[in-house]
DOVEXNU-344830 format. One record per residue (C-alpha): residue number from 0; x, y, z. Coordinates in nm, 3 decimals, padded with zeros to 5 digits. Layout:
# DOVEXNU-344830
   loke        px        py        pz
    NUM         X         Y         Z
...
This chain:
# DOVEXNU-344830
   loke        px        py        pz
      0    06.061   -20.083    04.576
      1    05.955   -20.448    04.538
      2    05.695   -20.510    04.271
      3    05.740   -20.175    04.094
      4    05.958   -20.055    03.808
      5    06.043   -19.685    03.778
      6    06.189   -19.545    03.457
      7    06.460   -19.282    03.487
      8    06.333   -18.937    03.396
      9    06.476   -18.777    03.084
     10    06.731   -18.499    03.123
     11    06.475   -18.245    03.011
     12    06.223   -18.364    03.268
     13    06.458   -18.399    03.562
     14    06.513   -18.059    03.715
     15    06.516   -17.828    03.416
     16    06.444   -17.466    03.507
     17    06.209   -17.342    03.236
     18    06.231   -16.989    03.098
     19    05.999   -16.762    03.296
     20    05.927   -17.031    03.553
     21    06.097   -17.060    03.889
     22    06.075   -17.428    03.972
     23    06.161   -17.785    03.884
     24    05.943   -18.031    03.694
     25    06.019   -18.401    03.717
     26    05.836   -18.677    03.535
     27    05.851   -19.030    03.676
     28    05.714   -19.328    03.490
     29    05.674   -19.681    03.615
     30    05.484   -20.008    03.598
     31    05.306   -20.194    03.876
     32    05.251   -20.562    03.799
     33    04.967   -20.774    03.937
     34    05.049   -20.866    04.296
     35    05.221   -20.537    04.370
     36    05.252   -20.423    04.732
     37    04.949   -20.241    04.869
     38    05.153   -19.917    04.885
     39    05.449   -19.808    04.676
     40    05.660   -19.508    04.780
     41    05.819   -19.287    04.516
     42    06.097   -19.068    04.666
     43    06.124   -18.701    04.571
     44    06.415   -18.485    04.691
     45    06.300   -18.143    04.808
     46    06.577   -17.881    04.816
     47    06.574   -17.567    05.031
     48    06.352   -17.281    04.925
     49    06.056   -17.480    04.788
     50    05.723   -17.303    04.847
     51    05.489   -17.546    04.670
     52    05.489   -17.923    04.608
     53    05.252   -18.018    04.325
     54    05.179   -18.363    04.181
     55    04.968   -18.476    03.889
     56    04.937   -18.831    03.767
     57    04.786   -19.054    03.502
     58    04.771   -19.430    03.452
     59    04.647   -19.666    03.183
     60    04.310   -19.841    03.193
     61    04.331   -20.136    02.956
     62    04.035   -20.353    02.863
     63    04.000   -20.655    03.092
     64    03.790   -20.974    03.067
     65    03.443   -20.969    03.224
     66    03.461   -21.026    03.600
     67    03.826   -20.915    03.622
     68    03.911   -20.589    03.802
     69    04.080   -20.324    03.594
     70    04.334   -20.067    03.702
     71    04.264   -19.828    03.989
     72    04.547   -19.629    04.145
     73    04.520   -19.420    04.463
     74    04.767   -19.148    04.563
     75    04.888   -18.953    04.867
     76    05.189   -18.778    05.016
     77    05.435   -18.808    05.305
     78    05.689   -18.541    05.391
     79    06.052   -18.557    05.503
     80    05.952   -18.702    05.841
     81    05.911   -19.036    05.670
     82    05.655   -19.305    05.586
     83    05.671   -19.498    05.912
     84    05.340   -19.658    06.005
     85    05.164   -19.424    06.246
     86    05.444   -19.168    06.215
     87    05.426   -18.792    06.171
     88    05.505   -18.770    05.799
     89    05.150   -18.789    05.663
     90    05.056   -18.487    05.448
     91    04.748   -18.607    05.268
     92    04.553   -18.864    05.074
     93    04.307   -18.831    04.790
     94    04.270   -19.195    04.700
     95    04.148   -19.211    04.342
     96    03.933   -18.899    04.367
     97    04.181   -18.653    04.211
     98    04.439   -18.648    03.935
     99    04.649   -18.373    04.096
    100    04.714   -18.201    04.428
    101    04.940   -17.942    04.587
    102    05.074   -17.861    04.932
    103    05.199   -17.523    05.051
    104    05.261   -17.368    05.389
    105    04.948   -17.155    05.357
    106    04.715   -17.395    05.177
    107    04.660   -17.735    05.025
    108    04.426   -17.930    04.802
    109    04.129   -18.069    05.000
    110    04.243   -18.391    05.168
    111    04.595   -18.258    05.222
    112    04.751   -18.079    05.517
    113    04.916   -17.738    05.471
    114    05.242   -17.672    05.649
    115    05.613   -17.607    05.600
    116    05.790   -17.759    05.299
    117    06.115   -17.865    05.461
    118    06.423   -17.991    05.284
    119    06.460   -18.368    05.262
    120    06.324   -18.681    05.098
    121    05.948   -18.671    05.051
    122    05.744   -18.962    04.918
    123    05.451   -18.979    04.685
    124    05.259   -19.289    04.794
    125    05.081   -19.494    04.529
    126    04.808   -19.738    04.627
    127    04.729   -19.989    04.352
    128    04.372   -20.066    04.463
    129    04.329   -20.313    04.176
    130    04.572   -20.406    03.896
    131    04.471   -20.546    03.559
    132    04.639   -20.865    03.431
    133    04.840   -20.649    03.187
    134    04.984   -20.446    03.475
    135    04.947   -20.077    03.552
    136    05.159   -19.814    03.377
    137    05.165   -19.476    03.553
    138    05.320   -19.135    03.506
    139    05.383   -18.883    03.783
    140    05.460   -18.517    03.720
    141    05.613   -18.351    04.026
    142    05.652   -17.974    04.021
    143    05.856   -17.801    04.292
    144    05.805   -17.426    04.292
    145    06.060   -17.201    04.461
    146    05.969   -16.879    04.635
    147    05.884   -16.717    04.963
    148    05.693   -16.953    05.193
    149    05.348   -16.853    05.303
    150    05.233   -16.850    05.662
    151    05.063   -17.154    05.808
    152    04.748   -17.048    05.990
    153    04.676   -17.241    06.312
    154    04.371   -17.463    06.263
    155    04.037   -17.370    06.417
    156    03.811   -17.659    06.509
    157    03.436   -17.675    06.571
    158    03.314   -17.648    06.932
    159    03.237   -17.962    07.129
    160    02.900   -17.832    07.243
    161    02.585   -17.707    07.074
    162    02.262   -17.570    07.217
    163    02.091   -17.887    07.327
    164    01.768   -17.967    07.508
    165    01.919   -18.136    07.811
    166    01.857   -18.510    07.831
    167    01.676   -18.580    07.504
    168    01.682   -18.779    07.181
    169    01.929   -18.632    06.931
    170    01.954   -18.725    06.564
    171    02.282   -18.768    06.384
    172    02.460   -18.898    06.076
    173    02.816   -19.010    06.149
    174    02.936   -19.130    05.808
    175    02.969   -18.844    05.560
    176    03.224   -18.769    05.288
    177    03.322   -18.420    05.179
    178    03.548   -18.298    04.901
    179    03.836   -18.364    05.139
    180    03.821   -18.726    05.017
    181    03.599   -18.873    04.745
    182    03.289   -18.665    04.817
    183    03.177   -18.370    04.606
    184    03.022   -18.151    04.876
    185    03.191   -17.893    05.093
    186    03.149   -17.909    05.471
    187    02.914   -17.609    05.446
    188    02.696   -17.789    05.191
    189    02.685   -18.103    05.405
    190    02.590   -17.899    05.711
    191    02.306   -17.731    05.522
    192    02.172   -18.070    05.414
    193    02.205   -18.201    05.770
    194    02.001   -17.912    05.903
    195    01.738   -17.965    05.634
    196    01.721   -18.333    05.733
    197    01.646   -18.242    06.094
    198    01.980   -18.360    06.231
    199    02.137   -18.239    06.552
    200    02.489   -18.372    06.493
    201    02.719   -18.503    06.221
    202    03.063   -18.662    06.212
    203    03.335   -18.581    05.960
    204    03.459   -18.913    05.819
    205    03.671   -18.865    05.510
    206    03.876   -19.156    05.383
    207    04.225   -19.187    05.532
    208    04.275   -18.819    05.613
    209    04.203   -18.578    05.895
    210    04.256   -18.276    05.670
    211    03.887   -18.178    05.687
    212    03.898   -18.123    06.064
    213    04.014   -17.765    06.029
    214    03.738   -17.680    05.778
    215    03.425   -17.759    05.980
    216    03.423   -17.472    06.232
    217    03.221   -17.236    06.012
    218    02.969   -17.512    05.935
    219    02.894   -17.586    06.301
    220    02.658   -17.379    06.512
    221    02.427   -17.375    06.808
    222    02.187   -17.593    06.607
    223    02.445   -17.844    06.477
    224    02.719   -18.026    06.666
    225    03.008   -18.134    06.443
    226    03.215   -18.431    06.558
    227    03.551   -18.502    06.397
    228    03.682   -18.835    06.275
    229    03.801   -19.040    05.980
    230    03.694   -19.342    05.779
    231    03.999   -19.566    05.813
    232    03.994   -19.742    05.477
    233    04.213   -20.053    05.476
    234    04.240   -20.341    05.230
    235    04.044   -20.560    05.474
    236    03.756   -20.330    05.557
    237    03.657   -19.982    05.665
    238    03.607   -19.847    06.016
    239    03.485   -19.513    06.148
    240    03.706   -19.332    06.396
    241    03.411   -19.139    06.539
    242    03.434   -18.825    06.749
    243    03.812   -18.821    06.793
    244    04.016   -18.530    06.923
    245    04.073   -18.259    06.660
    246    04.370   -18.331    06.438
    247    04.380   -18.704    06.511
    248    04.515   -18.907    06.218
    249    04.461   -19.284    06.213
    250    04.686   -19.478    05.977
    251    04.527   -19.729    05.740
    252    04.823   -19.904    05.572
    253    04.783   -20.262    05.701
    254    04.577   -20.576    05.660
    255    04.425   -20.803    05.923
    256    04.713   -21.050    05.881
    257    04.966   -20.779    05.981
    258    04.843   -20.753    06.340
    259    04.857   -20.371    06.348
    260    04.487   -20.295    06.392
    261    04.473   -20.314    06.776
    262    04.742   -20.046    06.792
    263    04.536   -19.805    06.584
    264    04.215   -19.889    06.764
    265    04.400   -19.773    07.076
    266    04.485   -19.451    06.891
    267    04.113   -19.389    06.843
    268    04.033   -19.468    07.206
    269    04.316   -19.251    07.340
    270    04.169   -18.963    07.142
    271    03.831   -19.019    07.315
    272    03.671   -19.153    06.996
    273    03.463   -19.459    06.914
    274    03.565   -19.751    06.692
    275    03.275   -19.835    06.459
    276    03.327   -20.089    06.176
    277    03.143   -19.955    05.871
    278    02.926   -20.154    05.626
    279    03.084   -20.478    05.755
    280    02.931   -20.700    05.484
    281    02.968   -20.468    05.184
    282    03.062   -20.644    04.860
    283    03.307   -20.393    04.706
    284    03.676   -20.489    04.694
    285    03.833   -20.442    05.039
    286    03.513   -20.306    05.194
    287    03.396   -20.595    05.416
    288    03.527   -20.588    05.773
    289    03.786   -20.863    05.842
    290    03.946   -20.750    06.170
    291    03.687   -20.880    06.414
    292    03.498   -20.681    06.674
    293    03.714   -20.709    06.986
    294    03.807   -20.338    06.975
    295    03.472   -20.208    06.847
    296    03.241   -19.979    07.043
    297    02.950   -20.009    06.799
    298    02.888   -20.136    06.447
    299    02.730   -19.971    06.145
    300    02.449   -20.211    06.060
    301    02.256   -19.992    05.814
    302    02.457   -19.798    05.555
    303    02.277   -19.571    05.309
    304    01.970   -19.694    05.115
    305    01.889   -20.039    05.250
    306    02.041   -20.325    05.049
    307    02.088   -20.702    05.091
    308    02.430   -20.657    05.255
    309    02.259   -20.445    05.523
    310    02.017   -20.731    05.585
    311    02.317   -20.963    05.628
    312    02.477   -20.710    05.866
    313    02.158   -20.689    06.071
    314    02.138   -21.068    06.102
    315    02.507   -21.096    06.195
    316    02.470   -20.823    06.457
    317    02.171   -21.001    06.606
    318    02.375   -21.323    06.625
    319    02.637   -21.139    06.829
    320    02.363   -21.018    07.061
    321    02.260   -21.379    07.119
    322    02.621   -21.470    07.202
    323    02.640   -21.181    07.449
    324    02.357   -21.327    07.659
    325    02.433   -21.695    07.606
    326    02.803   -21.695    07.689
    327    02.816   -21.514    08.021
    328    03.006   -21.187    08.071
    329    03.045   -21.088    07.705
    330    03.001   -20.724    07.608
    331    02.729   -20.651    07.356
    332    02.784   -20.431    07.056
    333    02.538   -20.147    06.986
    334    02.416   -20.084    06.632
    335    02.423   -19.762    06.431
    336    02.300   -19.644    06.093
    337    02.454   -19.375    05.871
    338    02.412   -19.242    05.520
    339    02.769   -19.273    05.383
    340    02.683   -18.989    05.144
    341    02.931   -18.863    04.887
    342    02.748   -18.652    04.629
    343    02.409   -18.576    04.478
    344    02.167   -18.751    04.487
    345    02.292   -18.920    04.809
    346    02.062   -18.827    05.097
    347    02.215   -18.697    05.420
    348    02.032   -18.856    05.713
    349    01.922   -19.172    05.526
    350    01.949   -19.343    05.765
    351    02.024   -19.163    06.092
    352    02.102   -19.272    06.446
    353    01.877   -19.128    06.716
    354    02.056   -19.132    07.052
    355    01.942   -19.055    07.405
    356    02.207   -18.823    07.547
    357    02.233   -18.595    07.849
    358    02.298   -18.297    07.623
    359    02.413   -18.203    07.276
    360    02.785   -18.231    07.348
    361    03.057   -18.450    07.209
    362    03.099   -18.628    07.540
    363    02.727   -18.695    07.591
    364    02.658   -18.809    07.234
    365    02.950   -19.053    07.237
    366    02.844   -19.185    07.576
    367    02.491   -19.250    07.447
    368    02.619   -19.427    07.137
    369    02.863   -19.636    07.341
    370    02.583   -19.741    07.577
    371    02.352   -19.835    07.290
    372    02.081   -19.589    07.393
    373    01.988   -19.544    07.029
    374    01.768   -19.649    06.742
    375    01.812   -19.614    06.367
    376    01.552   -19.442    06.149
    377    01.516   -19.368    05.781
    378    01.435   -18.999    05.839
    379    01.351   -18.738    06.099
    380    00.980   -18.809    06.047
    381    01.023   -19.142    06.229
    382    01.004   -19.133    06.609
    383    00.994   -19.430    06.847
    384    00.930   -19.482    07.216
    385    01.026   -19.838    07.314
    386    01.013   -19.964    07.674
    387    00.979   -20.275    07.889
    388    00.794   -20.263    08.224
    389    00.757   -20.526    08.496
    390    00.472   -20.581    08.743
    391    00.634   -20.352    09.001
    392    00.637   -20.058    08.761
    393    01.013   -20.079    08.697
    394    01.088   -19.966    08.344
    395    01.383   -19.990    08.102
    396    01.438   -19.827    07.766
    397    01.656   -19.888    07.463
    398    02.005   -20.003    07.556
    399    01.906   -20.062    07.918
    400    01.830   -20.366    08.134
    401    01.510   -20.453    08.317
    402    01.633   -20.671    08.604
    403    01.313   -20.871    08.639
    404    01.282   -21.221    08.788
    405    01.292   -21.499    08.526
    406    00.920   -21.575    08.540
    407    00.791   -21.226    08.622
    408    00.561   -21.083    08.354
    409    00.706   -20.804    08.141
    410    00.512   -20.574    07.910
    411    00.699   -20.453    07.603
    412    00.551   -20.141    07.446
    413    00.637   -19.963    07.122
    414    00.485   -19.631    07.022
    415    00.574   -19.522    06.671
    416    00.503   -19.228    06.443
    417    00.606   -19.153    06.087
    418    00.582   -19.518    05.983
    419    00.267   -19.559    05.768
    420    00.168   -19.917    05.681
    421    00.480   -20.054    05.850
    422    00.477   -20.387    06.031
    423    00.630   -20.411    06.378
    424    00.850   -20.713    06.448
    425    00.977   -20.782    06.799
    426    01.298   -20.983    06.786
    427    01.451   -21.179    07.075
    428    01.737   -21.419    07.123
    429    01.502   -21.687    06.984
    430    01.412   -21.484    06.677
    431    01.098   -21.297    06.575
    432    00.835   -21.372    06.842
    433    00.579   -21.105    06.756
    434    00.462   -20.952    06.427
    435    00.192   -20.685    06.422
    436   -00.065   -20.597    06.163
    437    00.039   -20.301    05.946
    438    00.019   -19.969    06.125
    439   -00.242   -19.717    06.005
    440   -00.179   -19.494    05.706
    441   -00.140   -19.208    05.952
    442    00.193   -19.365    06.046
    443    00.121   -19.366    06.418
    444    00.042   -19.661    06.637
    445    00.109   -19.853    06.956
    446    00.179   -20.223    06.999
    447    00.224   -20.421    07.321
    448    00.357   -20.769    07.386
    449    00.395   -20.965    07.706
    450    00.682   -21.195    07.785
    451    00.926   -21.297    08.060
    452    01.301   -21.286    08.102
    453    01.307   -21.664    08.090
    454    01.144   -21.656    07.746
    455    01.330   -21.356    07.601
    456    01.678   -21.253    07.715
    457    01.640   -20.933    07.515
    458    01.387   -20.774    07.286
    459    01.441   -20.526    07.006
    460    01.200   -20.374    06.756
    461    01.202   -20.352    06.379
    462    00.951   -20.153    06.173
    463    00.938   -20.286    05.820
    464    00.782   -20.141    05.507
    465    00.534   -20.340    05.304
    466    00.683   -20.592    05.063
    467    00.570   -20.840    04.801
    468    00.426   -21.171    04.917
    469    00.685   -21.412    05.050
    470    00.907   -21.473    05.350
    471    01.153   -21.188    05.289
    472    01.075   -20.883    05.506
    473    01.051   -20.535    05.363
    474    01.316   -20.271    05.408
    475    01.316   -20.116    05.755
    476    01.179   -19.777    05.840
    477    01.355   -19.813    06.176
    478    01.504   -20.060    06.421
    479    01.616   -20.032    06.781
    480    01.899   -20.152    06.993
    481    01.781   -20.412    07.246
    482    01.629   -20.390    07.588
    483    01.779   -20.667    07.802
    484    01.555   -20.863    08.037
    485    01.655   -21.043    08.357
    486    01.957   -21.007    08.580
    487    02.283   -20.891    08.430
    488    02.524   -21.146    08.278
    489    02.740   -20.921    08.063
    490    02.758   -20.545    08.021
    491    02.397   -20.555    07.906
    492    02.346   -20.181    07.930
């Protein structure tokens, strides 16, 4: 393995059968220098008759100079089917969230996939997320237990339909982490918090594993639709595979320079899911999205409690909207907002995407998100009604197009509730063209603005909280996808 040094295990560590213990314990030590490959594969020979594969690991964390990343080592597992990119050998990934895991036919550590333990060469995969200048020393302890194999239970997945209200606005949070990756909550706990937050749907999005898919059925119900997916966590950014077919695994082991991403975007689309780059301007190592937006169906503009990188994402998204109306037949990219919750005190549903869908089904929710018939709100207490109407009474809503003549008058109307003292900003391809006085302390209000398609190719609304004096706007309580004005040039809704 280039860039890694493995030390031979001692005789006592390599395959000794201990008294009173039916199994083999092997210790593997090695060093990863700075500049190691993104993923290092440690082979482990599995003989016949193994009923459990267990791994624990440690690594050193030396002191590093200020501003220099220290050691962080992720871990996962591939079985005898191999480590080929996009292949069938994947058996689990825990990143840096756990120090040990196991796989059996009848069970596995959260994040890992139960199933047969067949004879052959398995691989523990190490992911040196960051390596200190001194290098990274690690130690793996692999325990192979022999015995009768358990029975693998066929997975049961959540239904694709809940009890909806027909064509209506449905609230969802599509970026949530359970204990199947680096979260601390079970699917049942997340579902309870989603219900308490007034949500109608959620999406399972654990890092680099689909293992949670088979554990959401009991958490779903007539009042909560559970979509299945994955947060594909690469070294050049993260992307949500949203609402994929049950059991869909999307590989993550590539960078933008490798040219593999379009292949795996097609994997998401073939499984009827959406490609949604997550927190595209986040500042953590490897978090900002570097693959471009050619394959994207939407983009996560607001991620968790609002921060400066969300403001950058909002501005960058708006710039793409301008390009979509200025450059002819260019598709526009709808915006989403999700909580990205992991553990207490992270708030499920802060923010949430509110989508107009024909019913509370997987197919209808994904169609509404793809079409951009959605707005983003900080909680279920926020409700918006945003429309544009021409002189003939023709009306368009969020994500739609009002095909008015260039100079025909258009009335833009926003009715809001749950937004006390918020300021309404109406944003067009020219920028902010209307700013209201603060709404009443009751949180409800209506604003209207008149324009034309010649003056505004689209209009979208932002509701901003109060802020200190100065030019920087307050954090949003909500924002909408655009309403397009004038005759269609691109997809435009």
